C-alpha positions in Angstrom: -34.1 25.7 -59.7 -35.0 22.3 -58.6 -33.8 20.5 -54.9 -31.8 17.2 -55.3 -32.9 14.2 -53.7 -31.4 13.3 -50.2 -31.5 9.3 -51.4 -28.9 7.8 -52.7 -29.9 6.1 -56.6 -29.6 2.3 -56.5 -30.7 0.6 -59.6 -33.2 -2.1 -59.6 -30.5 -4.3 -60.9 -28.5 -4.5 -57.1 -31.9 -5.0 -55.2 -31.9 -8.4 -54.9 -28.3 -8.8 -54.1 -27.2 -9.8 -50.6 -25.1 -7.0 -50.0 -27.9 -4.7 -50.7 -30.3 -6.2 -48.3 -27.9 -6.4 -45.7 -27.1 -2.6 -46.1 -30.6 -2.0 -45.3 -30.7 -4.1 -42.6 -27.8 -2.9 -40.9 -29.1 0.9 -41.1 -32.3 -0.9 -39.2 -30.5 -2.7 -36.6 -26.4 -1.6 -36.2 -25.6 -3.6 -32.9 -27.4 -6.8 -33.9 -25.3 -7.2 -37.3 -22.7 -5.5 -36.6 -21.4 -5.5 -32.7 -22.7 -8.4 -31.7 -20.9 -10.7 -34.5 -17.7 -8.7 -33.7 -18.0 -9.3 -29.5 -19.0 -12.7 -30.1 -15.7 -13.2 -32.3 -13.9 -11.7 -29.5 -14.8 -13.8 -26.7 -14.8 -17.0 -28.9 -11.0 -16.1 -30.3 -10.0 -15.3 -26.4 -11.3 -19.2 -25.4 -9.8 -20.9 -28.7 -6.5 -18.8 -28.2 -6.1 -19.7 -24.4 -5.2 -23.2 -24.7 -2.6 -22.2 -27.3 -1.2 -20.0 -25.4 -0.9 -22.1 -22.8 0.9 -24.6 -25.0 3.9 -22.3 -25.4 4.4 -21.0 -22.1 4.5 -25.0 -21.3 7.2 -25.7 -24.4 9.1 -22.8 -22.9 9.3 -23.9 -19.1 10.2 -28.0 -20.6 13.0 -26.1 -22.4 14.5 -24.2 -19.6 13.9 -27.2 -16.8 15.5 -30.1 -18.7 18.5 -31.2 -16.2 19.0 -35.0 -15.6 18.7 -36.3 -12.1 22.2 -36.8 -12.1 23.2 -33.2 -12.9 20.9 -32.6 -10.2 22.2 -34.3 -7.6 25.7 -33.4 -8.8 25.2 -29.5 -7.7 25.1 -30.0 -4.2 28.1 -32.3 -3.7 30.6 -29.6 -4.9 29.5 -27.0 -2.5 31.4 -26.1 0.5 29.3 -26.3 3.5 28.8 -22.7 5.4 29.8 -22.6 8.9 29.5 -19.1 10.8 32.4 -19.6 13.4 34.9 -20.8 10.6 34.0 -18.0 8.5 35.1 -15.5 11.2 38.1 -17.1 11.8 39.1 -17.6 8.3 38.6 -13.7 8.0 40.4 -13.1 11.2 43.3 -15.1 9.8 43.7 -12.7 7.4 45.7 -9.6 7.7 43.3 -6.4 6.5 45.4 -3.9 7.9 48.3 -4.4 5.7 47.2 -4.7 1.9 48.3 -2.7 -1.3 46.3 -1.0 -3.8 47.0 -2.1 -7.5 45.4 -0.7 -10.8 43.7 -3.1 -12.8 45.7 -3.4 -16.5 43.8 -1.5 -19.0 42.9 -2.8 -22.1 44.9 -0.8 -25.9 42.8 2.5 -26.3 40.7 2.1 -22.7 40.5 5.3 -20.8 42.5 5.0 -17.7 40.7 7.4 -15.5 43.9 9.3 -14.5 42.9 13.0 -14.6 
């Protein structure tokens, strides 16, 4: 009984095709023809995508920070200044010992918490 060859049959018509030549060279130098272009693509993509990502975050920052100078100046005027002594005496003036606990009215169908 005959033994089959381990080599694959490739017809003579496909020998001059670029893919056939590339396949043969790929078996001899796999990193040079596959690994190196892959790594180069990853590194180049990183450099090309960095400005696009920065642009995205800059647009987001601009959208979040859009506030006119008049609005910025108006924010501080409405607030009351805080003085620790004044806050102490305001709290002391209230009668903290005399208070009554009241239940909050529940919405219809909401559990009221009573067992």
